[in-house]
C-alpha positions, -999 to +999 in steps of 0.1 A: +234+641-241+215+615-224+180+601-228+168+626-198+168+653-224+135+657-246+127+631-269+111+634-304+076+623-309+056+606-335+037+631-359+010+604-369+003+565-363+038+551-364+041+516-375+075+513-367+061+519-331+040+488-331+065+466-351+098+475-336+089+493-306+122+491-288+143+501-316+117+527-324+123+545-289+160+541-294+159+561-329+137+590-313+171+600-293+194+604-320+194+643-320+199+642-280+216+610-273+251+607-288+254+570-281+222+563-300+235+586-328+268+565-327+245+531-327+229+545-358+259+551-379+273+518-364+242+502-381+246+519-410+284+509-413+276+471-409+246+473-426+260+451-455+285+430-435+263+416-407+230+399-407+201+417-391+175+393-404+168+382-367+173+414-349+141+438-341+152+469-360+144+495-383+165+488-416+177+517-437+147+513-462+124+531-434+149+558-420+140+585-442+103+580-435+110+576-399+128+608-399+100+629-419+074+614-395+087+625-362+092+658-343+125+666-333+142+681-305+167+691-329+152+688-362+185+697-381+205+671-359+182+644-366+181+653-404+217+654-406+219+618-387+197+602-408+210+613-441+248+607-433+235+570-422+217+567-455+246+580-472+267+555-456+244+523-463+243+537-499+277+539-506+284+503-500+263+494-528+282+516-554+316+500-566+344+523-555+356+542-590+385+528-608+418+543-601+438+552-635+470+558-613+480+550-581+495+577-557+533+582-551+549+581-518+571+612-517+599+612-495+604+640-470+637+658-468+649+667-433+667+699-432 
């Protein structure tokens, strides 16, 4: 989908709109624009790998409240998008569980 579709709107006075206007407007499209949805997921995946400190973006700490304080064209899709992005960011903070054994490769028999 494209930005021509209806976009989400702010429910209240939105501080993110004032401090990060361009990224705010892009995030408003995650429920209707596949490219913006992918951009959010890419940011989540790379959040702990890249330095976003000099970028004018809304970070993961604000994503949940951002999602809750806007009215979406597709509220369920917006909730899924931000929940998935937050889950991705959160998973990189947790050490993977220790493996007790390694998987074995089983040879396939051609018959």
